[in-house]
N, C-alpha and C positions, 0 to 999 in steps of 0.2 A: 621455545616460547617461555616467557617469564613466568615465575611462580604466581605473582600478582600482576596480571596484564593491564595495560592501559585500556585496551578495547575488549569488550565481550560482544562477539558477533552471534546473534540469535536467529536461527532459521526454523520456521515451522514446517513440518513435513506431513503430508497426507497423500498416499499413492504417488510418491515423488521419486520412485526408483528410476524412471527414465530421464529425469532432469537433474537430480541432486549430485550425481558424480561430477558434472561440469561445474556446478556451483562451488563445490568443495575444492575442486582442482584449481579454480580461479582464486579462491582464498589462499591456497598454498603459494600462489605466485605474488602475493602482496609484497610491497617494497619494505614492509616492516614485519618483524616477527613478534612484536609486543602485543599479542592478542590471543584470545581463546575463541574457539568455535563451539557453540552449543546447538545441537539439533534436538528439537522436541518433536517426537514422532508419535502420531496417533493412528497410523495406518493399520487396517485390520489384518493385513498380510505381513509376512516376515521379510519381504524383499528389500524394502528401504533400509531397515535395521541391519540386514545382512551386509548390504553394500557399505554402509557407514562403518560397521565393525571391521569388515575385512579389508577395505581399501583405504580407510581414513582413521586409523587407530588413535590419532591425536585428538580427534573430535570427541567432545563430551556428549554422549547420547542419552537422552531422557525419553523413556517410553511411557506412554499413557495407555492404560487398559481400556479407556473409553475414547470416543471421537471427540477431539477438541476443535472448536472453531479457531481460525487462525490467530485472533488476538488473545484468546484464552491460552493457546499454546505459547505465545510470546510472553505472556505474564508468567507462565511456569518457568520459562528460560530466564527471564529477568530476575526472578526470585533466587535462582541458583548462580547468577553471574557474579564474577569477582571484579570486573573491570571498572575503571572510573567512568568510562563512556559506554553506554549501551547502544549497540548498533544493530539495526534490523535490515534484513533483506529476505527475499523469497527464494525458494528452492529452484525456481525456473529463471533465476537471474545469474549473470556472470560478472562480478565486479572487475573493473580494470585494476591493474597492478598498483596504481597510486591512490586507490579509493579510500582506504582507511587513513592514510597520511593526509589526504586533502580534507576529509571530514575533521580530522584532529586539528588541523591548522585553523579551521573555522571556529572550532571550540576554543582553541587558544586565544582567538581574537575576541572572545567574550560572548559568542553565540551559544546559548544553552540548549537550543533545539535546532538541528541542522538537517536539511534534506538535500540529496543530490539529484542528478539528472538520470533519466531512463532512456536509453537509446535502443533502437530496434536491432534484434538479432534475427536476420532473415531479410528476404527481398520480395516475397510474393505479394500479390494484390491484397489478399485477405489480411495478411499480417500487417501490411502498411496501413490499411484502413482501420483495423482494430487499434493499432498503436496510436494513430492520430485521435481516434475517438476517446481513448482512455488517457493518453499521456502527452498531448500536444503541449501542455504547460510545463512539461519537464524535459524539453529539448535541451541538449548540451549547447546549442547555439544561442540560447537565450541568456540574458544578463543575470548576474547575481543580485540578490536583494530579498526583502521580506516577502513572505508567502503565507497563504492561509492554511494549507494542509501539508504536513510532513508525512507523506504516504510511506507505509512500512516496507515497500519494496526497496527503499533507500533512505533511511532515516537514522539519526543519531541523537540521543538524549544524554545530557550530563546527569550525574547522580543528583545534583541539586534540583534539576528540572523534574526528574523522575520521582524523587521523594516528595516533591511539592505537589505535582499534578497527576502522577500515575496512580494505579496502572491503567491499562486499556480497559474499556468495557468489553469483557470477553464474550458477551452474548450477542454482539453486533459485528457485522462486517465493517461498519463505519466507525469502529472504535478508534482508528487513527485520526479521523476527522474530528471526533469529539475531544480526544486528548490534545490535539493541536489547538482547538478553540479554547480549551481550559488553560493551556500554556499561554496563549496570547492574552487572555483575560487576566492572567497573573503577571503580565509584563515580560513574558518570555517568548516573544514572537518568533515563530519559525523563520529560519534564514535559508534561502536557496543558494546552493553552490554548484554551478553547472559543471565544474571540472571534476566533481566526484561522480564518476559514471558507472552505472551498471547496465549491462545489456540484457534485454528481456526477450525471451522466445515465446512463441504462441503455439498451443496445441488446441484442437477442437474445431468446431465447424460453425456455420452461420446460425443454426438453431440453438446450439449451445451458447453462443454469444448473446442471442436475444433472451434466452432464459436467465442467464446470469445478470444481464442488465436490468431486467424486470425485478429480480429479487434484490439486487443491490440498490436500485433506485428506491424501492419501498423501504428498505432498511435505513437508508440515508435520510429519507423523509421523516421517519419516526425519530431518528436520533436528533435531527436538527430541531424538530418541534419540541422535543423533550428538553434539549439543552437551552433553547431560546424561549421556552414557555409560551408557545404560540397560542393566541386566542382562537376561538372558533371562527370569528370573523376573518382573521388573517388566513386561516386554513381554507375557508370557503373562497376567498378571493384568489388564492393560489390555484385552487381546483379549477376555477373558471378560466384561468390563463392557460390551461392545457394545450390548446391549439398552437400557441406561440412558443411554448417552452423548448421544444427541440431546436428551434432556430437560435436561441441564445448561445448555447455552447458551440454551435456551428460558426457563428460570427466570432466568437472568442478564438476558436481554432484557426480561423482565417487570419486573424491578427498574429497568432503565434507562427503560422506557416509563412507569412510574409517576413517576420523577424528571423526565422530560421532558414530562409531560402528554400522552402519546400512547397511552394504554392502549386506547382504542377502535380505533385502527389496528392495534395489536398483536393484539387479539382477532380482528379481521376477517381478518387475513392469517396467522393461526396455521397453517393447513394448508400454506401455501406455505413458511413459515419451517421447519416441521417437515421438509418434504421436503428443503430445502436442508441442514439439519443432519444428517439421516439420510444423505444422499449423502456429506457430509464424513466421517462416521463409517465408512461403507462403504469410503471411500478409505483411511482409516487402518488398518482391520482387517487387510488382507493384509500391510501393512508391519510391523505389530507381530507378526503371526504368523511372518513370515520371521525376525525377530529372535529370537522365542521358540524357533524351531527351529534357530537357529544358522546361518541362511543369510545370505550377504552381501546388502547393500542394492543395489538396482538404481539406479545413478546416472544422471542425465540429463546429456548433454553440454552444454557451455556454449552451443554454437551450434545446439542442437536446436530442433525446431519446437514451438510452443506448442499 
């Protein structure tokens, strides 16, 4: 790898010992060697760090003595990165060999914020349903073009963009959505490149999915209201729309499924998708209600538990 690399790949790790070996092995298979890998680990046990040190000595390992939320960990990695392009992925993702080169070509074409596609690693009913619920808009079969959110499972920021609008809000899970919005407002609209693929695997169960969706929905609601300075009236109107909110992403996913030729999977997993979107909306509802009633938002500490 070069002394001053073109790419700095930053991976946040927390209890990642079962998934990070495949992620780092996939990074070793990249078509370019002009990159560094930085793992920011805040796991309370030693296993993740042991694997990185023992099996991937080329990786720069940064250990935090306290639990970091994912975007706080990414900020730590970005502060230590040397590359011209800051590239983010997750420990449970496996980038395809041309991933970095494809992101780099988009950056060379003038796109300061780039995000790639997220494909499913696995074939079970649960994995398919969760994947459509979360990432239908990141299918590799969709076309390239402007997008609203450069999610950090597969995102690339130029130094220009990062220095202008970064870092992430490390206290929120929706930090990538907020940073994407700030970039767009600054004229650096995120650009979707479907050929830059990472494959994402799923662990967990149905109750875990619902719990995560409730929490992330609430976090996103607070982030959006803060960023867009929502009025109490707007928050109240959104709260009253709760019964129809889960159907909006379902319709959007149907459009994506048609475009990506996965309508059969969409129909088969519809109940699971609906449950996920309903949980998200139920997470949003009390946050909007608090704003409508004029109560302050409950902020999560940067080093809080996930």
